[in-house]
N, C-alpha and C positions, 0 to 999 in steps of 0.2 A: 353465546359464544361462554365456555367455561372462562371462570375469570384462574390466573396462576396462582397454586397453591405457594406456601410460605419458605423460605429457606430454613432449614434445619441449622443450628451451630451447633456444634459437638465440642463443648470444651470447658475444661475447668471453672472453679468459681470465678477467681483472681485471674483476668487474662485480658490488659489491656490494650494488646494489636485486635484480638475479637469484640472489643468494645468499640473500637474507631469502626470496623467494618460495621456491625450492628447500627452505630449512629447514622451510617451513610447511607445504610439499606434504609432505616426509619424515616429517613429525610428523603427520601424517594418514594415512599408511601410503600416500600414490597412488606409484607407479613414473615415476620420471625418467630422460629420459635428454637428456643434455648437449653440447652440439659447437658449434664453431666452422665456418663452410665453409672459414676459409683453414687449417683442418688436413687438406683432402683430401690423399690420397695413404694413406702409413702408419699415419696417424691416422685417418681416415674415409675409409669405403667405400660403396658404395650401390650396386644393382641395382634398378631400374624395369622393370616388363614393360606393355604396354599391348595393348588386345586381350584373344582368347581367352575373350570373356564373362565377363572378370573385373572386379573392382571397382578401376578404373587411377585410379594406377597402384597396382600390386600389387607387392612385391617387399621387401629387408631393407634397412636398414642400420646400420653396425657403428663402434664407436668401440672402443680400447682395452677398455674395462671394461663397456661393454653391447651388446646388439644388440637391435633390433625389427624389426617387420614394418613396411613403411610403411602397411598397411592400418590394422594397430593401433591406430594414434598417434590419441589421443580429442581433443586439443589441441597448438597449437603457442603456443609466449610468445617471439615474436621481438622480442629487444631490444635488444642492439647488437653484431650480425655483423660481422666482418671477411672480408673477399676475401682470397683468394691475389693477389702479384703477380709469382711467379715472376721475381725478380730475378736468379736465375742463368741465365738465356735471354736472348737479344737481342729488341731491341723489338719484333720483327714476332712473332717467337714466342710473347713473355710477354703481348700482346696478344690472341693466338688462344689460347692455352691458357687465359687469365681469361674470354675471351668462351665456352668451352665449358664452366668451371664454373657460373660467372651462369646459364648458360642450358639446362645439365644439369641438375647438382643443383639450382640453384635454383627451375629450370621446376619440378621435381621435386614440391620441398617446398612449392611456389606451389598443387598440384595435390593434396593427399592429401585422401582421401574421409572424410565422416564426421568429420570433425575441424572443429574449435573454433580459431579466429584469432584471438590477441590481442597483436597484429593483423595482419590480412594485409599480407605486405610491397608489391602491389601499391597497397592501400587506403592505407595509409601515405604512400605515394610521392604520391597523387593530391592529397593532404590537405596537405602541405605546400605545395602552391602559394599565396604569398599572394593573389593575384587570386581564385581560388576561395574562400580562407577569407573575404575582405572582403565578396564577394559572397553568399556565403552566410550570413553574419552577419548584412548587412542581411535578406535575406529571413526569417528566422526573427526579425525585430524587435528585435536587440540594437542598443545605439547605435555608430557605429563613428564614431570621427572623421573630419574632412575628410581625402581622403588621395590623392595621386597617385603613379602609377606612370609613368616617361616619360625620356625621353634628349634631349628636345626643350627645350632651354636658354633659349628665349623662356617657354615652359610652365613651364617650372619656378621661374623668376624671376618670373613672373605670381603664382604660388601660393604663394611665399613670400610676396610683398608682399600680398598678401591676406588674408596669418593673423598674426597678432599674434607667435606664436612658431611656430616649424615645427623638428622633429625630422626627422632620417635614420638608418633603418636597413637592414641590408641584405637581399634578400628571400630569401637562404637562406644560413644558416650554413654555412661551409667551411671546413677546415682551410687553414691559409695561415702559412708560414713565412719569415723574411728569408733573406737569401743567406750569413748567419751561424748560421745555425739555427734563433733566436729565434724561438719559436711566438708568435702575434698573434692579435686577437679585433676583430671589430669591435662597438663596444658602440654603444648608440644615442646619437645626440649633436646637439646643437642645432644649425642651420646656418643663416646669412643668404644672402641675395641676392649679396653681394658674395663670401662664399667659392665660388660655383659658378660656373666657367668652362665654358668649350668642351669639357673633358674629359669634362664629363657624358654627351657624345652617344654616346660610346663603346658603353655598357651602358645600360641600362633603372636606374633606381634608386625607390626606395622614400623618398615625402617624405610627411610626416603633421602636420597641426595637432596643437600640443602641449596636451594634458589639464592643465588647473591641480588635479594630485590632490593628494589628502593620504597616500593610500596606496595599494598594491597589492593584488589580492587573486589567487592561486594557487588555481584548483579543478581537481582531480583527479576522473576521473568516470571509472569502470568498470561495465561493467552497468549496472545501474539505482542503484548507489551513489555519491553525491555528496560530495565532502567538500571544502568550503570553507575557505582558510586565509588571514586578513590578513596581509600582511608590511606593516610599518612600517618606514622606513630612511632616508628624505629625500632620496633619489637616485633622479634620474631614469632609471637602469635598475640593478636592484637586485642584479645579476647579478655587476656589478661589483665588492663591497665584502660578501660573507656574513658577515665578523663585524660589522657594523653592521646588521644586520637583526633584530628581533624580530617574533614571530609569536602570533598571536591566532586556536584555532577564532572561526569565527562563521558566521552563518545569510545565506540567497540571500532576494533578493526573491520573494514569491511569483509562481509561475511560472518561474523562470529557469534552477531547475533539470531543469523538462521541457524548455525549451526548450536547452538546453546536451546532455540526452539525445538528443533530436531530431536536433541539429546533427550528431552523432557518427554517429546511425543514417544520415544524408542520404548521409555518405561510406562508410557501412558498416563504420564500427570499432567495438570494442568498448570501447575504452577511451581516454582524452587528457587531457590536461593545456592549460587553458586560462590566459590568462594578461588578467588584466581590468584597469584603474586606476579608482580611487575618487575622483569630484570633493566638492568643498567643501560640494554639497549631497545627498552619500551618493549619487549618480548611479553608474552603473557604464556605464564605457565599453570596447567590444570593444578588443582589441591583438592576440591573435594567440593561434592551439592550436597545440600540439607534439603531433601525435599517437603521438609514443613517449617523450614526455617524463618527467625523472628526477624522482621523488618518494619516492625512499628518506628522505633528511632531512628531509623534513616529518614524517615519522611519529615520528623521532627526536625535532625537536621538541617534536611536540604530542601522541601518543600516539595519534591516530588510527589505526584497524586499517586501513589501505590494502593493508598484504600480506596479510591474510586474505580481502578484496574482489578480489584478484587471483586468490589461489589457489580462494577459491569458482568463478570465472569456469573455471580451470582445470582443476579438477576436475571438474565439470558435465561439460566436453565440449560437444559440438555437439547443438543443442536437437534434440528426438526429431522 
């Protein structure tokens, strides 16, 4: 009987959450090959063959410390990979080279046979779109706050006027730096009709009726295991100050765990981190899904066995 192959962990160099899962897999005797796509070249090489009556793609992948056959990878843990920018090339050549890596190496990694993805990168990408998330949440019976995505100034002002309090949040988190190199983050912020002007027409924006919440809930789901954590802070956006947070392991209302699992299955995801708000009557309101959300600090704060749950999925590999 052939021994199961390694788990491929695709991530950047500094990734504490990936380190936790790799440590757990090592303790179980599960082989791991870790790499980052930006290492392509001397520190990462691969060859992929298609056709000729083989399980496509067939071939190998090599790092300075590990080598594995592509068809032997049992699971891929797609964490926080980075892609090469080829800064030493001129702009046109750099764009060309980067595209070859994304579509050559990336495309190969997306096509591994008999492999479990946690999560498949293309599934992650689809599930990151807020309009798709909102529509799916309603479909699965989750309570969605009134939401407008628009670049029409009249519609935006009318929406804000129709609701007591409204917040603005980015449709997608994007790395952003000022001219002086200082990094910036877009937090969820309250907004009034007077603050919105013609500049809103340049791109779509997401506006949402503010939930009168007493706490937040982050629910990490991996496979059929569900880990709900209540986060108390008094903040509109709890990410703004982690020192202000307190945590409590909690339970979901009847049927909510199945709805969240079904939600992930709808997008073809094996795992995801859900954010919900708890109102003063204890009702849950949908906020968003992060298909590749961070969870390592929650295990540290609560003792929940989230690392083990991820290792379970990866160790099992693809379903027979």
